[in-house]
C-alpha positions, -999 to 999 in steps of 0.1 A, spaced: -3 2 -1 10 39 -5 18 55 31 32 92 36 59 93 57 77 116 78 115 107 77 126 140 94 122 178 97 97 188 69 109 156 49 78 137 37 84 105 11 55 88 -3 66 51 -1 56 18 -6 46 -1 25 32 -39 37 -3 -38 40 -17 -42 75 -26 -79 87 -60 -87 87 -78 -72 119 -73 -90 149 -108 -94 173 -123 -62 181 -108 -43 152 -118 -31 111 -93 -24 86 -104 7 69 -95 17 32 -89 55 39 -101 79 13 -97 119 29 -76 135 54 -81 165 72 -50 187 79 -48 209 108 -21 227 127 -8 195 145 -1 180 110 25 210 107 38 214 137 50 178 133 58 186 94 86 212 116 94 190 140 76 200 172 67 165 187 55 172 229 67 138 228 92 113 220 83 96 185 102 71 161 110 76 124 100 72 98 66 78 112 32 76 86 15 110 92 -25 124 93 -42 129 122 -81 133 113 -95 111 86 -130 89 72 -127 55 48 -146 27 44 -148 -8 62 -130 -33 41 -127 -60 63 -136 -69 104 -119 -94 129 -139 -116 156 -164 -101 180 -170 -66 160 -206 -57 166 -206 -17 160 -192 -17 125 -197 -41 89 -179 -41 56 -186 -14 35 -197 7 61 -184 42 60 -169 52 90 -147 86 110 -113 74 124 -103 86 158 -71 96 161 -54 91 197 -47 57 207 -64 56 236 -62 28 265 -101 19 261 -98 9 298 -97 36 321 -131 57 331 -129 81 308 -124 57 278 -151 33 291 -175 64 291 -167 75 257 -148 105 269 -114 95 250 -100 125 251 -92 126 289 -79 88 284 -57 84 314 -30 59 293 -33 75 260 -5 62 241 -2 89 217 -18 112 189 -17 94 154 7 111 129 22 129 156 35 106 179 27 71 165 19 59 128 -12 81 117 -36 79 86 -18 93 51 -17 57 38 -40 33 19 -53 14 53 -50 10 89 -66 -11 114 -84 1 143 -101 -10 173 -142 -10 165 -145 17 193 -121 46 179 -146 43 146 -178 63 140 -206 53 114 -210 80 88 -249 89 79 -249 81 39 -259 121 32 -221 123 47 -191 124 19 -160 114 29 -144 146 26 -171 160 49 -167 129 73 -129 134 76 -134 170 95 -151 153 117 -125 136 142 -108 170 151 -128 202 131 -159 198 140 -156 175 170 -130 199 185 -163 230 177 -187 210 192 -171 201 225 -156 237 230 -189 254 224 -215 231 240 -197 208 262 -174 235 277 -189 263 274 -221 261 274 -232 285 247 -270 292 247 -297 303 218 -293 340 211 -261 343 232 -230 366 216 -194 351 208 -161 359 194 -148 335 169 -110 340 165 -99 336 132 -126 335 115 -111 316 86 -94 286 101 -106 255 100 -126 252 134 -134 288 131 -154 284 104 -172 257 120 -175 273 150 -195 306 130 -216 281 112 -222 261 143 -232 292 165 -250 310 137 -274 276 134 -284 282 172 -293 320 169 -259 335 181 -247 370 175 -212 361 158 -184 382 160 -151 377 142 -114 380 136 -102 374 103 -63 387 87 -78 406 54 -106 418 41 -112 390 17 -116 366 44 -141 389 60 -166 392 29 -166 348 31 -170 352 72 -199 374 62 -212 349 38 -213 320 67 -234 344 91 -211 361 107 -228 393 125 -197 416 128 -162 408 114 -129 422 126 -99 430 103 -72 422 132 -44 439 108 -62 474 107 -81 477 140 -79 460 177 -100 439 182 -105 442 216 -115 478 212 -138 466 183 -160 443 203 -164 465 231 -173 496 211 -200 470 190 -218 457 221 -213 494 242 -187 481 263 -203 452 274 -189 423 260 -193 391 248 -209 361 266 -184 334 249 -148 339 234 -140 308 210 -96 314 215 -72 291 198 -49 316 189 -26 320 223 -2 343 236 -11 372 208 -48 375 217 -54 364 252 -57 391 275 -74 409 243 -97 383 245 -108 385 283 -113 425 279 -139 413 253 -161 392 282 -184 409 293 -186 398 332 -192 361 342 -180 358 305 -167 322 296 -133 318 275 -129 285 256 -95 274 242 -79 248 221 -49 260 209 -13 286 211 -3 290 176 7 323 182 30 312 216 25 293 245 31 315 279 12 345 282 8 369 316 -30 375 336 -43 401 354 -56 379 381 -75 408 398 -95 416 363 -103 375 361 -123 370 401 -138 404 398 -151 399 365 -157 363 376 -148 349 341 -147 312 333 -121 296 313 -125 262 299 -93 243 287 -106 218 257 -86 193 238 -99 170 211 -135 158 214 -156 128 231 -164 99 207 -203 117 212 -187 150 200 -179 128 165 -214 117 162 -230 148 167 -209 166 143 -217 140 119 -252 143 130 -252 184 120 -236 173 86 -264 155 75 -288 180 85 -266 202 64 -244 221 83 -212 213 65 -173 220 68 -158 247 49 -137 234 24 -109 253 13 -87 231 -11 -83 193 -14 -49 177 -21 -44 142 -38 -19 124 -16 12 128 -31 9 166 -29 -1 164 12 32 187 14 16 216 -4 -14 213 14 9 216 44 25 247 29 -7 265 22 -20 258 60 11 275 69 6 305 49 -23 309 68 -41 318 36 -65 288 40 -101 300 43 -120 268 61 -105 231 58 -76 217 36 -83 181 27 -61 151 12 -80 130 -12 -72 90 -22 
C-alpha cells in the first residue's frame, strides 16, 4: 500500500509499505478515502513534537474511510460502512475511555500521525470503538473533518462553554478550519457572532457564512471593536485558539461572568494574566483538547442535516506537503483535505 511517511523535519516521502494484517478481535480494517489537515500536522512536519517518536512516521491525524474487513467480535460496524476515525491511541479501559471520553484517557499512547503512525496510507487497522459510522448523506471529505475540526468545536462550544441560543460569541481566526465551523454552529442556534480575520477577502467570506460583525485585526484592535460594538458590555463567550497574541484582549472582550474556551496556542504558549480582573469579573476559563466519541457522532449528525464544513482546497495524496504549506501560509479559508 501507499503511505506518506515523515523521515525528518520537512522530509515527507510517499512510499510503499506492506498492507496491514487481517484485523484481529475487536478490530476493523479501513480503506482511507480522505484526510483532514490540521495545525498538529504542521507542528509534526516542522519537528515540533511534544514527546519522543520513532521515524519514519506515517502522518495524518484526522480521516474517514470505508470498512473493508472486520475481526472477530466486531458488532458496531460492518464491511462497506463509511466511518470516521478517532486519531488517538487511547487505552480503552480507563474510566474516561469506557464512558466514551477518550480525550481524557489516563493512559493515551499518542496522537496518530504525530507520535505514532497515522492515517495517510491506503489501509489502517483500528479498534472498533475508535471508529464512528458516518451517515449516508455525508461525504468522505466532510466526514474527514469530524474527528478534529467539527468534533473539537462541538466540544468547545457546547460541552465546555455551554453556548446557548441567542448569546453572543467572539470567534477568533474566522477563516480557519475550526473558526469557520464555530461560526456556522453558533449561527445555527441563533447566536450573534463576532469574528476576527486577517484580510478583507476573508471578512467577506466570513459574513457569507453568517458572521454578524467581522474585524480585520491587521487594521484595528479587535478588543476595542468588540467593546464598541457591544456598547462596552462584552460577549458571553470567546472561542480562543490563537494563544499569546490574543489572550488578554480576549479577556477584555468578555462580559462579566463570561466564558472563554481555548484549544490552541499557535501564536505562543505563554502569557501573563491580570488575576484581579479574572476574579473580579468572574470569568470562567475552559481548556479544551480534542473531543469525545459522542462529539464526533453529534458532528456527523449536523453534517447530515446540512451544516457542512467549509472546504478550502482538496489535494491528492502526493501533494500532501503542498497542503501543509498552504496551511502554514494562513491564506486558507476553511479546511484543507487530502484525497486518496
